[in-house]
ROMITOR-987562 format. One record per atom (N, C-alpha, C): x, y, z; residue in one letter. Coordinates in steps of 0.05 Angstrom, whole numbers, padded with zeros to 5 digits, always signed. Last residue first. Layout:
# residues N
XYZA
...
# end
This chain:
# residues 368
+01172+01006+00775A
+01207+01012+00774A
+01222+01021+00740A
+01122+00987+00769L
+01133+01015+00770L
+01169+01027+00772L
+01109+00938+00768H
+01100+00951+00749H
+01118+00983+00752H
+01163+00885+00790C
+01150+00906+00803C
+01136+00922+00769C
+01211+00855+00806F
+01176+00843+00798F
+01163+00871+00808F
+01274+00854+00775I
+01258+00864+00792I
+01229+00850+00786I
+01345+00843+00774W
+01316+00838+00766W
+01297+00861+00787W
+01407+00860+00752H
+01385+00870+00768H
+01363+00857+00761H
+01446+00855+00716G
+01442+00831+00736G
+01428+00842+00757G
+01441+00908+00698T
+01458+00884+00691T
+01461+00881+00717T
+01366+00931+00708E
+01407+00936+00708E
+01411+00914+00702E
+01326+00903+00698I
+01322+00934+00695I
+01349+00948+00690I
+01296+00846+00669E
+01320+00866+00679E
+01328+00891+00680E
+01237+00825+00704R
+01258+00836+00687R
+01274+00852+00695R
+01177+00796+00706W
+01196+00794+00719W
+01226+00803+00702W
+01114+00836+00707E
+01141+00820+00688E
+01161+00825+00716E
+01063+00839+00754P
+01088+00857+00738P
+01112+00828+00719P
+00993+00810+00743N
+01022+00807+00748N
+01045+00832+00738N
+00939+00861+00734T
+00962+00840+00718T
+00985+00838+00735T
+00911+00902+00767E
+00903+00880+00748E
+00917+00861+00739E
+00938+00926+00814F
+00915+00914+00813F
+00908+00894+00806F
+00973+00954+00783C
+00984+00939+00801C
+00960+00914+00808C
+00943+00992+00757V
+00956+00967+00739V
+00961+00943+00753V
+00928+01035+00781A
+00915+01013+00778A
+00921+00987+00767A
+00985+01038+00843E
+00973+01043+00821E
+00955+01025+00802E
+01024+01038+00899A
+01005+01014+00881A
+00990+01033+00860A
+01057+01063+00937R
+01058+01073+00909R
+01038+01057+00894R
+01051+01035+00985T
+01039+01061+00987T
+01042+01069+00949T
+01021+00964+00987C
+01044+00986+00974C
+01037+01014+00979C
+00990+00930+01002R
+01012+00945+01031R
+01031+00966+01020R
+00963+00913+00967S
+00945+00919+00980S
+00959+00940+01008S
+01005+00889+00927N
+00990+00918+00921N
+00975+00928+00940N
+01043+00847+00930F
+01049+00869+00950F
+01027+00896+00950F
+01028+00816+00896P
+01020+00812+00918P
+01025+00825+00937P
+00995+00847+00826C
+01027+00847+00846C
+01015+00840+00877C
+00938+00815+00810G
+00962+00835+00807G
+00988+00827+00828G
+00898+00790+00855K
+00899+00793+00827K
+00926+00818+00828K
+00916+00765+00918P
+00911+00780+00904P
+00917+00781+00870P
+00916+00690+00935L
+00938+00719+00934L
+00921+00732+00912L
+00899+00644+00974S
+00886+00663+00952S
+00896+00698+00953S
+00934+00625+00997V
+00919+00607+00986V
+00897+00620+00964V
+00972+00655+01017L
+00980+00643+00991L
+00961+00623+00978L
+00934+00710+01043S
+00939+00685+01041S
+00953+00673+01020S
+00989+00776+01045P
+00963+00757+01038P
+00965+00731+01039P
+01016+00811+01106P
+01022+00790+01077P
+00991+00777+01070P
+00987+00863+01133R
+00993+00833+01133R
+00998+00818+01109R
+01005+00928+01143G
+00977+00911+01135G
+00989+00883+01142G
+01065+00962+01129P
+01039+00963+01129P
+01023+00934+01129P
+01126+00948+01160I
+01109+00943+01140I
+01085+00945+01153I
+01143+00992+01202R
+01137+00980+01205R
+01123+00966+01178R
+01200+01043+01205K
+01174+01044+01200K
+01169+01008+01198K
+01246+01088+01237L
+01242+01061+01227L
+01209+01057+01227L
+01258+01152+01206L
+01250+01130+01226L
+01246+01103+01226L
+01305+01195+01179E
+01275+01180+01181E
+01281+01167+01207E
+01346+01236+01170G
+01329+01249+01200G
+01300+01222+01194G
+01384+01228+01139R
+01368+01236+01127R
+01339+01245+01147R
+01424+01209+01177E
+01433+01224+01159E
+01402+01239+01152E
+01388+01163+01194K
+01395+01185+01214K
+01403+01206+01203K
+01392+01129+01143M
+01359+01140+01153M
+01374+01167+01170M
+01446+01129+01139K
+01433+01144+01118K
+01412+01147+01128K
+01453+01089+01181R
+01469+01114+01178R
+01455+01133+01162R
+01417+01050+01166L
+01413+01053+01189L
+01422+01084+01193L
+01444+01040+01124M
+01421+01037+01116M
+01414+01053+01142M
+01497+01010+01151E
+01498+01020+01138E
+01469+01041+01123E
+01473+00966+01184M
+01482+00993+01190M
+01487+01009+01181M
+01394+00951+01152S
+01436+00944+01158S
+01441+00967+01170S
+01333+00950+01186P
+01352+00965+01159P
+01381+00953+01165P
+01277+00934+01176N
+01303+00914+01184N
+01322+00930+01173N
+01242+00975+01158A
+01234+00956+01182A
+01256+00939+01195A
+01265+00991+01116M
+01262+01005+01130M
+01259+00997+01160M
+01264+00945+01087M
+01292+00948+01101M
+01294+00977+01122M
+01215+00936+01071F
+01226+00912+01091F
+01247+00925+01102F
+01207+00977+01045A
+01199+00973+01064A
+01204+00950+01081A
+01241+00970+00995Q
+01245+00991+01012Q
+01234+00991+01042Q
+01215+00913+00974T
+01249+00915+00987T
+01251+00948+01012T
+01170+00938+00966F
+01174+00920+00984F
+01201+00915+00998F
+01188+00972+00914P
+01173+00985+00946P
+01180+00968+00964P
+01255+00966+00891H
+01233+00953+00896H
+01211+00963+00924H
+01298+00989+00901I
+01282+00999+00880I
+01251+00990+00890I
+01359+01007+00957P
+01337+00985+00947P
+01308+00997+00916P
+01408+01016+00975D
+01387+01036+00952D
+01367+01014+00939D
+01427+00984+01007T
+01438+01010+01018T
+01416+01026+00997T
+01423+00923+01003L
+01423+00934+01025L
+01423+00965+01030L
+01425+00923+00941I
+01401+00918+00958I
+01396+00927+00981I
+01481+00936+00934R
+01457+00962+00923R
+01429+00950+00935R
+01509+00902+00948S
+01510+00923+00959S
+01491+00950+00953S
+01484+00854+00933S
+01478+00861+00958S
+01485+00885+00967S
+01454+00858+00875K
+01482+00859+00886K
+01476+00863+00912K
+01385+00830+00861G
+01419+00839+00854G
+01444+00835+00874G
+01319+00821+00859F
+01342+00810+00864F
+01373+00829+00848F
+01259+00821+00887E
+01284+00844+00871E
+01308+00824+00875E
+01216+00795+00897M
+01204+00818+00887M
+01233+00829+00880M
+01208+00732+00882I
+01221+00751+00891I
+01225+00773+00883I
+01146+00702+00915R
+01157+00706+00899R
+01183+00727+00905R
+01112+00682+00967G
+01128+00667+00949G
+01135+00669+00919G
+01113+00732+00997S
+01089+00713+00983S
+01093+00692+00965S
+01176+00758+00983S
+01144+00762+00987S
+01125+00744+00977S
+01243+00767+00979M
+01221+00750+00973M
+01197+00753+00992M
+01299+00783+00948V
+01287+00792+00971V
+01266+00782+00965V
+01365+00764+00937G
+01335+00765+00935G
+01316+00764+00950G
+01431+00782+00927I
+01401+00781+00955I
+01378+00779+00932I
+01498+00769+00929K
+01479+00777+00917K
+01448+00776+00937K
+01532+00762+00962D
+01551+00776+00940D
+01522+00787+00930D
+01532+00740+01036S
+01521+00745+01003S
+01533+00763+00993S
+01543+00752+01093T
+01551+00728+01076T
+01542+00725+01047T
+01526+00793+01118E
+01552+00797+01129E
+01561+00767+01109E
+01479+00803+01100S
+01494+00825+01091S
+01521+00819+01101S
+01451+00753+01122I
+01451+00764+01092I
+01478+00778+01086I
+01449+00774+01181T
+01456+00751+01171T
+01474+00748+01142T
+01430+00833+01176G
+01453+00821+01187G
+01471+00804+01179G
+01369+00809+01163V
+01389+00831+01151V
+01421+00825+01152V
+01340+00758+01175D
+01355+00776+01193D
+01378+00784+01173D
+01321+00714+01146N
+01300+00738+01150N
+01314+00761+01169N
+01344+00672+01098S
+01344+00682+01129S
+01325+00705+01133S
+01391+00625+01080I
+01369+00633+01074I
+01359+00642+01109I
+01447+00623+01025V
+01437+00623+01059V
+01410+00643+01053V
+01484+00586+00991L
+01463+00600+00984L
+01448+00606+01018L
+01550+00580+00962V
+01524+00585+00975V
+01501+00590+00974V
+01598+00544+00928S
+01577+00566+00931S
+01561+00561+00950S
+01671+00537+00946L
+01645+00529+00949L
+01632+00552+00937L
+01719+00541+00965G
+01717+00547+00938G
+01692+00541+00930G
+01746+00525+01008L
+01741+00499+00994L
+01726+00514+00968L
+01760+00567+01033E
+01777+00544+01036E
+01770+00527+01005E
+01714+00608+01035E
+01734+00614+01023E
+01764+00593+01017E
+01668+00567+01051R
+01664+00580+01029R
+01697+00589+01017R
+01694+00567+01107A
+01689+00543+01093A
+01685+00549+01066A
+01693+00623+01127T
+01717+00606+01119T
+01711+00579+01104T
+01639+00634+01113N
+01652+00654+01105N
+01682+00631+01095N
+01622+00597+01152I
+01619+00601+01130I
+01633+00606+01106I
+01649+00619+01201A
+01659+00591+01194A
+01639+00591+01158A
+01625+00671+01204T
+01646+00669+01201T
+01661+00640+01190T
+01574+00655+01222L
+01580+00664+01195L
+01605+00660+01186L
+01585+00633+01267I
+01578+00614+01250I
+01578+00621+01224I
+01609+00671+01301K
+01631+00654+01302K
+01619+00636+01276K
+01560+00705+01303H
+01587+00720+01288H
+01598+00697+01283H
+01526+00679+01333R
+01526+00686+01314R
+01543+00691+01293R
+01555+00681+01382V
+01551+00660+01368V
+01550+00656+01344V
+01551+00737+01401G
+01575+00728+01389G
+01578+00697+01370G
+01494+00743+01400L
+01505+00750+01374L
+01539+00749+01370L
+01457+00680+01407D
+01465+00707+01414D
+01488+00721+01396D
+01411+00643+01370L
+01434+00656+01372L
+01440+00680+01382L
+01355+00646+01335A
+01362+00643+01365A
+01390+00642+01379A
+01392+00624+01277T
+01361+00632+01293T
+01367+00625+01318T
+01431+00625+01240T
+01434+00640+01262T
+01411+00638+01286T
+01422+00595+01188P
+01447+00588+01205P
+01451+00602+01232P
+01363+00594+01149E
+01370+00605+01177E
+01391+00600+01202E
+01403+00543+01122D
+01376+00550+01124D
+01378+00565+01152D
+01444+00537+01068A
+01446+00544+01098A
+01414+00557+01103A
+01467+00497+01025I
+01442+00514+01027I
+01450+00513+01061I
+01525+00490+00985V
+01513+00488+01007V
+01488+00503+01014V
+01555+00462+00926L
+01540+00478+00937L
+01526+00469+00959L
+01583+00422+00914D
+01594+00449+00898D
+01580+00467+00913D
+01614+00388+00972P
+01603+00396+00955P
+01605+00423+00938P
+01651+00350+01017R
+01662+00373+00990R
+01643+00375+00965R
+01627+00319+01046S
+01632+00311+01021S
+01640+00320+00996S
+01627+00358+01089I
+01652+00334+01091I
+01655+00321+01062I
+01594+00400+01092L
+01617+00405+01075L
+01634+00379+01076L
+01552+00377+01125A
+01547+00384+01095A
+01568+00396+01077A
+01587+00372+01177M
+01569+00346+01158M
+01563+00355+01134M
+01592+00425+01188A
+01613+00416+01178A
+01604+00376+01166A
+01546+00447+01197L
+01557+00451+01178L
+01574+00432+01166L
+01535+00416+01241L
+01514+00408+01214L
+01531+00416+01185L
+01566+00431+01276V
+01571+00406+01262V
+01559+00400+01248V
+01552+00482+01286R
+01577+00489+01260R
+01580+00449+01254R
+01510+00478+01312Q
+01501+00486+01284Q
+01529+00484+01263Q
+01526+00463+01358D
+01514+00440+01340D
+01507+00452+01313D
+01543+00514+01370E
+01565+00486+01368E
+01549+00460+01352E
+01502+00535+01380G
+01525+00540+01364G
+01541+00525+01355G
+01482+00500+01425S
+01471+00505+01410S
+01484+00514+01384S
+01531+00462+01455S
+01517+00493+01457S
+01504+00491+01425S
+01549+00398+01472F
+01559+00411+01461F
+01530+00443+01456F
+01526+00354+01496D
+01554+00355+01502D
+01560+00383+01497D
+01485+00332+01454S
+01481+00342+01488S
+01496+00352+01503S
+01514+00298+01416P
+01504+00329+01418P
+01504+00343+01442P
+01569+00274+01457F
+01544+00277+01435F
+01535+00301+01431F
+01644+00257+01434M
+01625+00269+01454M
+01592+00271+01440M
+01683+00252+01407D
+01672+00219+01417D
+01653+00233+01437D
+01716+00301+01397R
+01696+00288+01379R
+01683+00251+01383R
+01747+00325+01434R
+01715+00318+01445R
+01702+00307+01414R
+01803+00316+01422I
+01790+00300+01443I
+01758+00307+01447I
+01796+00341+01368A
+01814+00310+01377A
+01807+00302+01410A
+01776+00390+01381M
+01758+00364+01374M
+01770+00341+01373M
+01784+00435+01397D
+01790+00414+01425D
+01776+00391+01407D
+01732+00469+01374G
+01757+00477+01379G
+01759+00443+01396G
+01711+00493+01304L
+01706+00477+01333L
+01728+00469+01350L
+01714+00512+01260E
+01723+00530+01279E
+01710+00519+01307E
+01709+00489+01211V
+01682+00512+01217V
+01690+00520+01251V
+01760+00469+01201I
+01746+00487+01194I
+01719+00508+01199I
+01754+00428+01243G
+01767+00445+01251G
+01766+00479+01226G
+01718+00396+01219L
+01709+00407+01243L
+01728+00434+01248L
+01760+00381+01183M
+01727+00390+01168M
+01718+00409+01198M
+01798+00353+01204D
+01806+00371+01180D
+01776+00393+01175D
+01761+00314+01229L
+01779+00337+01246L
+01785+00351+01231L
+01750+00285+01181V
+01734+00296+01200V
+01749+00312+01219V
+01806+00273+01171R
+01788+00277+01144R
+01766+00296+01169R
+01824+00231+01205K
+01834+00265+01205K
+01818+00276+01182K
+01786+00195+01202A
+01786+00198+01230A
+01796+00239+01222A
+01801+00175+01153L
+01775+00179+01160L
+01778+00199+01183L
+01850+00154+01118D
+01845+00168+01152D
+01820+00193+01148D
+01849+00100+01088E
+01845+00133+01079E
+01839+00141+01113E
+01829+00048+01081N
+01858+00056+01084N
+01858+00090+01086N
+01784+00049+01054E
+01787+00037+01084E
+01818+00045+01094E
+01755+00095+01004S
+01784+00082+01015S
+01777+00073+01045S
+01698+00116+00984V
+01724+00117+01007V
+01746+00090+01007V
+01679+00088+00944T
+01696+00108+00933T
+01719+00109+00953T
+01633+00064+00961D
+01653+00048+00935D
+01665+00066+00941D
+01605+00099+00989R
+01616+00068+01007R
+01638+00063+00989R
+01597+00158+00995F
+01624+00151+00981F
+01628+00122+00992F
+01549+00156+01021H
+01548+00173+00999H
+01567+00160+00983H
+01546+00144+01080N
+01526+00137+01063N
+01520+00143+01030N
+01599+00153+01091W
+01590+00121+01091W
+01570+00117+01074W
+01604+00210+01099L
+01612+00201+01076L
+01607+00164+01071L
+01550+00214+01134V
+01555+00230+01105V
+01575+00211+01083V
+01584+00198+01179E
+01561+00178+01168E
+01552+00191+01145E
+01621+00237+01205L
+01631+00200+01187L
+01613+00193+01167L
+01591+00254+01231T
+01600+00265+01205T
+01621+00244+01189T
+01570+00223+01270Q
+01547+00226+01250Q
+01560+00246+01226Q
+01622+00205+01298N
+01607+00179+01277N
+01583+00194+01260N
+01630+00248+01315E
+01645+00241+01298E
+01646+00215+01277E
+01593+00263+01351I
+01599+00280+01332I
+01612+00262+01314I
+01561+00202+01362S
+01582+00212+01367S
+01583+00237+01359S
+01487+00185+01379L
+01506+00186+01362L
+01532+00209+01366L
+01433+00204+01395R
+01451+00172+01404R
+01476+00167+01392R
+01417+00243+01375P
+01428+00243+01406P
+01440+00219+01407P
+01429+00266+01315N
+01425+00240+01325N
+01434+00246+01360N
+01405+00334+01301L
+01427+00313+01298L
+01417+00290+01316L
+01358+00357+01290S
+01372+00349+01258S
+01391+00335+01268S
+01330+00384+01324R
+01322+00362+01321R
+01326+00359+01292R
+01367+00415+01346T
+01356+00403+01358T
+01343+00378+01354T
+01378+00452+01305T
+01399+00442+01307T
+01387+00415+01323T
+01344+00493+01271G
+01328+00471+01288G
+01355+00453+01292G
+01356+00489+01196Q
+01349+00500+01222Q
+01339+00486+01239Q
+01396+00453+01159P
+01373+00447+01168P
+01369+00474+01185P
+01439+00457+01106V
+01441+00455+01128V
+01415+00465+01138V
+01450+00412+01049Y
+01435+00422+01072Y
+01433+00430+01093Y
+01486+00401+00981T
+01479+00387+01012T
+01467+00421+01027T
+01498+00378+00931I
+01491+00397+00939I
+01476+00384+00964I
+01534+00324+00916R
+01535+00353+00899R
+01528+00374+00913R
+01516+00280+00946N
+01542+00291+00941N
+01551+00317+00936N
+01463+00294+00958G
+01483+00285+00979G
+01511+00286+00972G
+01437+00295+00910C
+01444+00328+00926C
+01459+00316+00959C
+01447+00251+00886F
+01457+00275+00869F
+01457+00298+00891F
+01416+00220+00918I
+01445+00209+00914I
+01456+00240+00906I
+01361+00236+00915R
+01380+00235+00943R
+01402+00230+00940R
+01353+00233+00856H
+01358+00258+00870H
+01373+00257+00892H
+01356+00180+00852E
+01371+00193+00841E
+01384+00216+00856E
+01304+00174+00877K
+01334+00153+00890K
+01352+00183+00878K
+01269+00198+00855E
+01267+00213+00880E
+01306+00200+00886E
+01297+00221+00792S
+01276+00204+00805S
+01283+00213+00836S
+01298+00277+00757L
+01314+00260+00770L
+01290+00237+00786L
+01275+00330+00736S
+01274+00308+00728S
+01293+00270+00731S
+01296+00370+00766L
+01259+00353+00777L
+01261+00338+00753L
+01343+00381+00757L
+01344+00364+00778L
+01310+00350+00778L
+01370+00371+00699D
+01347+00381+00711D
+01348+00368+00733D
+01436+00383+00676I
+01415+00365+00690I
+01399+00380+00702I
+01474+00413+00658T
+01453+00407+00636T
+01438+00391+00653T
+01487+00447+00717G
+01493+00443+00694G
+01470+00442+00678G
+01424+00437+00744Y
+01459+00445+00752Y
+01469+00430+00726Y
+01370+00471+00745W
+01389+00468+00730W
+01417+00469+00746W
+01299+00467+00754I
+01323+00478+00769I
+01344+00458+00759I
+01241+00487+00724H
+01269+00475+00724H
+01292+00484+00751H
+01176+00475+00739G
+01189+00487+00729G
+01217+00474+00725G
+01138+00447+00799E
+01144+00450+00768E
+01161+00465+00763E
+01127+00406+00850V
+01140+00421+00843V
+01143+00421+00809V
+01050+00404+00885G
+01076+00398+00869G
+01096+00420+00859G
+00983+00412+00861P
+01000+00413+00875P
+01036+00401+00865P
+00955+00451+00800L
+00955+00425+00814L
+00973+00426+00836L
+00907+00491+00776T
+00926+00494+00788T
+00934+00465+00806T
+00895+00473+00700V
+00888+00473+00727V
+00918+00479+00748V
+00903+00472+00654G
+00889+00492+00658G
+00884+00489+00680G
+00945+00439+00627L
+00918+00427+00635L
+00902+00450+00645L
+00987+00466+00623D
+00979+00451+00606D
+00946+00441+00605D
+01000+00482+00673E
+00988+00506+00654E
+00979+00496+00631E
+01014+00440+00699S
+00990+00451+00700S
+00984+00469+00687S
+01035+00392+00649T
+01043+00416+00667T
+01016+00427+00673T
+01049+00328+00626K
+01038+00350+00629K
+01042+00368+00651K
+01074+00272+00609G
+01086+00301+00601G
+01066+00332+00609G
+01037+00239+00626N
+01037+00249+00605N
+01052+00267+00595N
+01059+00242+00685K
+01055+00204+00666K
+01060+00222+00638K
+01042+00280+00696R
+01069+00280+00700R
+01075+00252+00683R
+00989+00270+00701A
+00995+00292+00683A
+01030+00291+00675A
+00982+00240+00750N
+00976+00229+00713N
+00976+00253+00692N
+01005+00260+00786D
+01017+00242+00780D
+01005+00240+00752D
+00959+00302+00787R
+00986+00309+00785R
+01008+00289+00781R
+00912+00273+00805L
+00914+00282+00772L
+00940+00290+00769L
+00926+00254+00849S
+00924+00231+00827S
+00919+00248+00796S
+00931+00308+00880W
+00957+00288+00873W
+00955+00268+00862W
+00869+00312+00877L
+00898+00333+00866L
+00920+00316+00866L
+00850+00269+00911K
+00845+00269+00883K
+00865+00291+00864K
+00875+00279+00956K
+00880+00260+00946K
+00874+00259+00917K
+00845+00328+00969N
+00876+00325+00961N
+00883+00299+00956N
+00792+00310+00973G
+00803+00323+00953G
+00827+00331+00952G
+00799+00276+01010E
+00798+00267+00992E
+00799+00280+00969E
+00847+00267+01067N
+00820+00293+01053N
+00821+00287+01026N
+00878+00257+01109A
+00855+00246+01094A
+00832+00255+01086A
+00924+00272+01121A
+00908+00285+01131A
+00880+00282+01116A
+00969+00245+01102S
+00955+00236+01127S
+00927+00252+01141S
+00961+00266+01052S
+00961+00233+01060S
+00951+00227+01082S
+00986+00314+01058A
+00963+00307+01043A
+00951+00281+01057A
+01040+00297+01084Y
+01012+00312+01100Y
+00993+00309+01084Y
+01059+00271+01039Y
+01061+00255+01069Y
+01038+00276+01082Y
+01063+00311+00997R
+01052+00286+00996R
+01037+00274+01023R
+01104+00347+01025S
+01074+00346+01011S
+01056+00331+01019S
+01140+00315+01030L
+01134+00330+01053L
+01106+00326+01049L
+01157+00311+00970R
+01152+00282+00991R
+01140+00295+01016R
+01166+00359+00956E
+01136+00347+00949E
+01131+00320+00954E
+01211+00380+00981F
+01184+00397+00981F
+01156+00376+00975F
+01263+00354+00961I
+01244+00345+00998I
+01217+00360+00995I
+01297+00362+00932G
+01284+00340+00930G
+01257+00340+00949G
+01322+00415+00938M
+01332+00394+00947M
+01311+00357+00946M
+01293+00448+00910I
+01328+00447+00902I
+01330+00419+00916I
+01255+00459+00951A
+01254+00444+00928A
+01276+00435+00916A
+01277+00464+01000M
+01271+00443+01003M
+01262+00428+00969M
+01289+00524+00982A
+01307+00499+00993A
+01301+00472+00993A
+01237+00538+00972V
+01255+00542+00954V
+01283+00524+00953V
+01211+00532+01032S
+01214+00519+01007S
+01218+00517+00980S
+01252+00577+01056T
+01252+00542+01061T
+01240+00535+01034T
+01221+00626+01027K
+01248+00621+01033K
+01259+00583+01033K
+01171+00637+01036G
+01176+00619+01020G
+01204+00612+01015G
+01145+00675+01061A
+01157+00692+01041A
+01161+00660+01021A
+01148+00658+01122G
+01127+00655+01112G
+01128+00656+01073G
+01175+00716+01145S
+01170+00692+01147S
+01157+00687+01137S
+01209+00762+01099E
+01191+00758+01121E
+01190+00727+01126E
+01271+00761+01065G
+01249+00762+01076G
+01237+00751+01099G
+01322+00739+01026L
+01315+00750+01052L
+01282+00755+01051L
+01375+00695+01015L
+01347+00695+01008L
+01334+00707+01027L
+01433+00709+00985G
+01424+00704+01001G
+01395+00711+00998G
+01494+00673+00948V
+01471+00688+00952V
+01451+00683+00966V
+01565+00672+00938A
+01538+00670+00955A
+01513+00683+00952A
+01603+00641+00894E
+01586+00658+00903E
+01567+00652+00920E
+01632+00593+00870G
+01647+00612+00891G
+01626+00638+00897G
+01592+00596+00816K
+01622+00577+00837K
+01631+00594+00841K
+01539+00626+00819R
+01557+00618+00811R
+01576+00607+00825R
+01455+00616+00818I
+01480+00613+00835I
+01514+00608+00816I
+01399+00644+00796S
+01420+00629+00789S
+01446+00633+00814S
+01328+00649+00789F
+01360+00662+00790F
+01368+00639+00789F
+01257+00658+00793S
+01284+00650+00773S
+01309+00666+00788S
+01193+00632+00810I
+01215+00648+00813I
+01233+00635+00799I
+01131+00615+00809D
+01144+00625+00788D
+01171+00646+00789D
+01124+00604+00876D
+01109+00620+00856D
+01117+00634+00831D
+01112+00577+00930V
+01140+00592+00917V
+01120+00593+00883V
+01065+00557+00948A
+01094+00568+00963A
+01115+00584+00955A
+01009+00572+00948K
+01017+00571+00923K
+01055+00584+00938K
+00964+00513+00966V
+00976+00548+00978V
+01005+00539+00953V
+00902+00503+00945I
+00922+00502+00947I
+00947+00520+00949I
+00850+00500+01008G
+00859+00501+00984G
+00886+00503+00974G
+00841+00488+01057D
+00831+00510+01046D
+00837+00518+01021D
+00873+00432+01070K
+00833+00438+01068K
+00826+00466+01059K
+00921+00443+01019S
+00909+00440+01038S
+00884+00444+01045S
+00981+00423+00976S
+00953+00426+00990S
+00941+00423+01014S
+01032+00466+00956H
+01025+00437+00962H
+00986+00441+00964H
+01077+00487+00901Y
+01057+00486+00914Y
+01044+00460+00930Y
+01124+00508+00869A
+01125+00496+00891A
+01103+00500+00904A
+01165+00526+00810R
+01137+00535+00822R
+01129+00514+00849R
+01207+00559+00773L
+01207+00544+00797L
+01176+00560+00808L
+01235+00593+00724G
+01207+00587+00742G
+01195+00564+00754G
+01299+00569+00745D
+01277+00577+00728D
+01251+00570+00729D
+01358+00569+00774V
+01325+00561+00781V
+01309+00580+00759V
+01422+00537+00777S
+01407+00556+00759S
+01373+00555+00766S
+01483+00534+00790L
+01455+00520+00793L
+01436+00543+00788L
+01534+00553+00776V
+01530+00526+00791V
+01504+00515+00790V
+01562+00580+00722V
+01542+00585+00743V
+01538+00554+00754V
+01634+00599+00736D
+01608+00593+00715D
+01585+00585+00734D
+01658+00645+00796G
+01661+00631+00756G
+01636+00621+00746G
+01696+00676+00837V
+01666+00672+00819V
+01669+00661+00787V
+01732+00665+00891R
+01735+00671+00852R
+01705+00660+00844R
+01720+00675+00948S
+01724+00658+00928S
+01723+00673+00906S
+01758+00735+00978M
+01731+00726+00972M
+01738+00702+00953M
# end
C-alpha cells in the first residue's frame, strides 16, 4: 500500500446541524479525526449515523443544502434560526458563545494550515475541486445523460484548471490513462459513449475517474458499492485501491458495509447518532472492538475474520437492540445508552469524553 505520511486533513470538533419542522437535527455532533497522506480511513455505521453529512461538511455542501431546504419549507422559525446563524458568524460568534443551538457547520476542518470552514463558498468550491474530490452515491443522479464519458471526465479539468491546462496537452490521453487506472476496458473505443451505454458498476468507475483526473490529495468515496453485486463490488474496491497505490492519494470511504470498509481502510471510525464512537486501526476494530456499540454493530454485521471467531466461540449473529434515538432529541448522556447492555448510571447523566485509550485508538465511552 501507499506510504503513509503527514496529516492531509484534520477534522476538529466538527458540528453539522440542520433545521427541521421538529427542531434542530444534530447530524454530526462534535467529532474529530485525521487522515494522513496515502492513508485510507473508513467511516462505518448505521444508516442515518451522519457519515454522509461529514463528507458534505468537508466539501462545503452541507450548509448550502440545509439553507435550501429551510427556505423551501417556508417555515418562519427556520428562517429566524438561519438569520441568527448569519449574525453570529458576522460577529465571530458560535452557538456555544450565544448559548443557543443553531443550524450550520461549526468547528474546524484543517487542510494543512487552511481551515476550510473559513473559506468563502467560491473559494471552497475551487479548493475542493482541486485538492479534495467527492465520489457521490447514486450514479444515475450523478452523471449527465447527454454528455459522453470522455467529455464528462474532461469537464473537471476545464472547470478547475482552465488557466493551467495547455491546449497542446494530449487531454484525451490523460482521460484514457485515468479510465485505465479504474479498470474500464476498451475505452479507446467506448469513450464517446453515454452513461446509458454503461452498467452501474462502470458508471461508478467513471465517477471515480472524474474524481481522480485532477490528481487531488484526498478522495471521498460515499457508499461506492451500494446496490452492486459481489463481482462488480470487488472491481470497484480494486479500482479504489489501485488508484490509491498508483497516485499516492488519501481516501475517505463511507459505508455501512463492513466488507467494503475492511477491504479499503487502514483505520476506521464507527459512527452512531452523529458521533464517532470508536476510532482506530482497522485490524483492531474489525476483530476486537472495545466500544459496546462497535461490538453490537460487528455482531450484527461481522467481517469474515470475526465470523470465524464467533464460530469458534459458538456465538450467533445478533441484531442491535432497540432503535437509534432521534437526532432532534438526543438522550442525556451517551446516545447509545438506551440500547447498551452495559450502561451504568453515569451513561445516562453525562456525555463521555473523546479520549485516547491506546496510541491511535480513540473512544467515546465512560466504561472502556
